C-alpha positions, 0 to 999 in steps of 0.5 A: 462026174457030178460026184467027182466034182463034189469030192474035189470040192469038199476036198478044196474046202478041207485044205482051205480050212486046214491052211486057215488053221495052220495060219491061225495056229502059226500066227496067233499060237504060243510058238510065234508069240514066243519067237517074236517076243525073243525078237522084240524085247531085247530091242525094247529093253536096249532102247528104254534101258529098263526091263520089258515083259510082253504077255503075248505077241500076235501076228495077223495077216489080213490086214496085216498087224502085230499086237502085243498084250500085257506089255510092262516096263519096270526099272531095275528094282521091279517098280512098274513105269509103264503098263499097256493093256494092248498095242497094236501096229498095223504094217504096210508092206509098201515101204519094204522095197525102200527099206522102210517098215511103215507103221500106219497106224499105232493103237494103244489101249489102256496105257498107265504110267507111274513115274518120277521125273528121274525115271522119265529122264532116264528112259528119254536119255536111253531112247535118244542114245538108241536112235542115234545108234540105229541110223546105220541100220538097213531098215527104218521104222516110219510111224504114220499115226498113233491112236490112244485110249483109256489112259492113266498117269501118275507123274512126280517129282520133288516139287510137282505132282501131276495125275490123271484119268481118261486120257485119249489121244490121236496123232497124225504124222505127215509133214507136221504132226497133228495132235488130238487130245483130251484128258477127262480128269486131272490133278496138278500139285505144285509146292504149297499151292493147292491142288488144281483139278480139271480136264483139258482137251484140244488140238495142235499141229507141230513141227521143228519150227513152230507149234500151231495151237488150234485150240485148247480148253481147260475146264475146272469146277465150271471155270474155263480157259481157252487158247489158240495161236502159234509158239516158236522156240523161245517166243510166240503169241496165244489168243485167249479167253477165260471164264472164271467163277469165284467159286472155282477160286473158293474151292481151290483155296478153300475160302470160307467168305460168302458170294459168288462172282465170275470174270471174264478175260479175253485178249492175248498173251505174247511170249518172248524168252522168259517174259510173257506179255499180257493184253486182256480185256476183262469183265465181271462181278464178285465180292470183295471179301472173297478177294481180300480173304484170298490175298490175306487181308485182315481188315473188313473190306467187303461188298459187290464190285463190277469191273469193265477194263483191261490188263496189261503188261509184263507178268507179274508186273502187270497193270490194270485199269477198269470202270468200277462200280462198288455196291452194298460195301463196308471199308473197315467201320465205313459204310458205303451204298456205292462207289463209281469210278475209274480204277488203276492197278499197278505195283500192288496198289490200286487207286480210283480218281474222281469217284463218286460215291453215296454214304450215309444218305449223301454224296462224295467225290474223290480219290482213294487208293488200296494197298495190298496184301496189307490192306492200308487204304486212303480216302480223300473226298468232298462231302455233302449232305451226309446223315450226321448220326451215322457219320459221327457214329462212324468216327466214334463220337455220338454227341447229344445234338439233333440229327442233321446233315454234314457237308465239307471234306475229309482225308481218311488214312487206315494202316494195318493193325492201326485205328484209322485217322481222319482229317476233316473240315466239317459243316453240320446243319440242323434244318429244324432247329426248333427243339425245346432246350439249347441242343434242340435249337442247335442249327450250325456246327462248323470246324476242323477235326483231326482223328489220329491214335484215337484222339479227336482234335477240334480247331476253328470250330463253332457251334451255334444257334440262331443268336448264340455261338460256342467256339471249341478248340482242344482234344477228345481222347476216345481211349481214355473217354476224356475231355480236354476242350477250351470253350467260349461262348457269346450270346445275344440273349441268355435265354437261348441257352437257358430256356426252358429251365431259366428265363434270362433275357440278357447278353452273355459271355463265358470263357472256360473249358470242358474237361473230364469223362465223356459220359460226365463232363465237367464244364468250368469257367467265367461268365458275364451278363449284361443288363437284362431280366432274370426271372422277371427280375431286372439286373444291372449286370452279373458276373462269376465263375461256375463248375457244372456237371450233369448232377450238380452246379457250383458257383465259386462267386456270382456277383449280381447288381440290381441298381443299388443292390449287390448280391454276392452269391456262392454254393452249389445246386444238385440234381440228383435225378438228371441223367443228360447235360442241361437238365435240371430237375428237383434242385437241391440248394447249399449256398451262401449269400452277401447281400448289400441293400437287397431283397432276399426273395428277389435274390432267390427268385433270380436263382429259382423262380418258384421259391416262396421267400420274400425279405429285405436284408443287409447282411450274410445268409446261408440256405440249405434245402430243396425248393419245396421246403426251403428254409434260411438262416441269417445274422 
């Protein structure tokens, strides 16, 4: 009996193994595979309108699925449009009584799409036509979920190319379809815009009524954009957050300017037809030179800027406003320590009202605007206590005056490819007017200056020490390096103007002009002195005309009265070793004098106190020597 039972058990096992082998052979063997291909391929080709090749088809009974391997979709020229390494469809038998073929799960591994827009449009049109014609068939195919892994694609049309790898997705189809997706790396190229590289992942739910974006995140070179919200046909609203690194922008557009930065945007985007209404808060910092390079502004505009504000409006006509701090900046040749204010943007114009700033050691308060992409800008401000050497160098004029402080107001305008222009009323103050000469004793400069087309126009100006004032009107042409100024001097004591070179204690007035090269100006005009003392010689009055430049003083006529004595002198004094205005080293005389009832020694001492000559004369005399070896001849 035992032997009989063992024999029956053995026979059962053998039969089971044979059955399993037959099932495996039937379901996975080439015969069934070929039969399935003959059944499936015509339908797939009819549906897509393209040529379809399948390497092998397998039917697995437990669990029940159909698997197609090495599927390839090609156009009529044999160009591959779609390759799938493996596709497996799990079939549920529960739907057969209701004439439904339910695919519980469709798994697609390593799909590869290489298509142009025309190919995709053609296939989609063919599939829609096939589905429309399929409505009268007995069985309906229902798909519950799809899983895609390891996908690659390369999509192109005339103006756009989009490629990527590492695509994975899972779709669950119920009353609404839920889609989870992730693209490891993608490249988007649109027209002449540089390539956009990055990855994207997210989850959405959709039906015929709306698309619910639960969360989508795009990442590129450290920058991220996140969005969520509901989109309906033709409209929708999205909540958005972006964290943009300036390094991403620099990589994307191959920008060369130094400096990093980050901008954060949070808010919403409303879509209504072709319009997008944005309402975003923004915070961050960046270097302005990067932005100027991006918008192709050629002017030198640089500095660190931080913002805290918002952006709103209908794209692309958006508006923006923010609290802004600008540090260590440069606007063309204007150096800025910092600017703080409220910045507004509209119609490609940045404006800033009631800003405060620090430049050249002083303070500014005013308004400004900047036009893009041209780079034109305008600044109107009140200034106080600005370091004079730096400001005067900024406007291109460095007169030989002591360092001081400048206050006043100015309007600065800069147009693209043109020199900037300035309109200003300034007040210069030297707080330590104790220099050895008249320039060192300079205390105050006040006036109106306008700089346009590289020409400085001076009006209503006066330059003064404690007791002397120079009034100036005219132009300084920096392009030609020329002065063209009218000048008038009033002084209670000429010593203030002449010391330490001459000691002439007397009131003086001068009317003339300053002309010629900036490097060697010519001062000419008429002067008159009241009663006073010149080099210890009492003078009743004096008047005359002169022409002075750095290396010479020419006197057309100098008439000096001393009681009953009259001296009428003309000639020149050269200062060959002089290197700047109002320095008179080693004078050399070439002069003629007509003397009535006078003392030659006193006359010469009035001109140069160290000349060792004494004589009482009446008549004409000429002089031609240096102070050291002076000689005279008379008749």
